[in-house]
C-alpha positions in Angstrom: 0.3 0.1 0.5 1.7 3.7 -0.6 1.0 6.7 1.4 -1.9 8.0 -0.6 -4.3 5.2 -0.1 -3.4 5.5 3.9 -4.6 9.6 3.6 -7.5 10.9 5.2 -10.4 12.8 3.2 -10.0 16.7 4.0 -13.5 18.1 4.3 -13.1 21.5 4.4 -16.1 23.9 6.0 -17.3 26.0 3.0 -16.7 24.8 -0.7 -14.3 25.9 -2.9 -16.4 28.8 -5.0 -18.0 30.1 -1.8 -14.3 30.8 -0.2 -13.6 32.5 -3.6 -16.3 34.6 -3.9 -15.3 35.3 0.0 -12.3 36.5 -0.8 -13.3 39.0 -3.3 -16.1 40.4 -1.0 -13.7 41.0 1.7 -10.8 43.0 -0.7 -13.9 44.8 -2.4 -15.6 45.6 1.2 -12.1 46.4 3.0 -11.5 48.4 0.0 -14.3 50.3 -0.1 -13.6 50.9 3.3 -10.1 52.8 3.3 -11.1 54.3 0.0 -13.5 55.9 2.6 -11.8 57.0 5.7 -9.4 58.8 3.2 -11.9 60.2 0.9 -15.6 61.2 1.2 -16.6 61.4 -1.6 -18.3 58.7 -4.1 -15.8 58.6 -6.8 -13.0 57.0 -3.7 -15.2 55.1 -2.8 -15.8 53.4 -6.5 -12.3 54.0 -7.1 -11.8 52.2 -3.5 -13.9 49.1 -4.7 -12.2 48.4 -8.0 -8.3 48.9 -6.0 -9.6 46.1 -3.4 -11.1 43.8 -6.6 -7.3 43.0 -7.0 -6.1 41.7 -3.3 -9.7 39.6 -3.3 -8.8 38.0 -6.4 -5.2 37.1 -5.4 -6.7 36.4 -2.2 -8.8 34.1 -4.1 -6.9 31.8 -6.2 -4.2 32.2 -2.9 -7.1 29.9 -0.8 -7.5 27.6 -3.6 -3.7 26.7 -4.2 -3.2 26.4 -0.4 -6.4 24.2 0.0 -5.1 22.3 -1.6 -1.5 22.2 -0.5 -3.1 21.5 2.6 -4.7 18.4 0.8 -1.5 17.4 0.4 0.2 17.4 3.7 1.2 21.1 4.0 1.4 22.5 7.3 -2.2 24.9 7.7 0.1 27.9 9.4 3.0 27.2 6.7 0.1 27.8 3.5 -1.9 31.0 5.5 1.1 32.1 6.1 2.7 31.6 2.6 -0.7 33.3 0.7 -0.5 36.3 2.6 2.8 36.9 2.2 2.5 36.7 -1.6 -0.7 38.2 -1.9 0.3 41.3 0.0 3.5 41.6 -1.8 2.3 41.5 -5.6 -0.3 44.1 -3.9 1.8 46.5 -3.0 3.7 45.9 -5.8 0.9 47.3 -8.9 -0.3 49.5 -6.1 2.9 51.7 -6.0 2.7 50.8 -10.1 -0.8 52.5 -10.9 -0.3 55.2 -8.5 2.8 56.2 -9.4 4.1 56.6 -5.8 5.8 54.1 -2.8 3.3 55.4 -0.6 0.8 53.5 -2.1 3.3 50.4 -1.5 2.6 50.4 2.6 -1.4 50.1 1.7 -1.4 48.0 -0.8 0.3 45.5 1.6 -2.2 46.6 4.3 -5.2 46.0 2.2 -3.7 42.2 0.7 -2.5 40.9 3.9 -5.6 41.3 5.8 -7.9 40.0 2.8 -5.7 37.0 1.9 -5.2 36.3 6.4 -8.9 36.2 6.9 -10.5 34.5 3.2 -7.4 32.1 4.1 -8.2 31.7 7.8 -11.6 30.9 6.5 -11.2 28.9 3.7 -8.9 26.5 5.2 -11.3 25.6 8.2 -11.5 22.1 8.6 -15.4 20.5 9.5 -15.1 19.0 12.6 -15.9 14.9 13.0 
């Protein structure tokens, strides 16, 4: 018998499509909240929701990859940390490039880290048996 035959079936608390939609929603809501705190006009709110979509989509992809990694015996905290670091770094670079200022990299990093941490933590929760 191989190790694959002895592996227990993993069952997560939420299905992958729901977790992906949750990650995107967290990104959009967080981006809109940051924009609303910085600018009180409706145009800033729409721009913030658009900028929040970036870490949301990246977190949705990261959650899907992390779930697959956990199924293949990667530790929970390692998968969570890797997704958070990658999403935060990519979001920081994208924010810095699109705004042409290094100050936006910090906001992008924090937005990406928060979105990825919450979405990945929820996405990796398992059903208790």
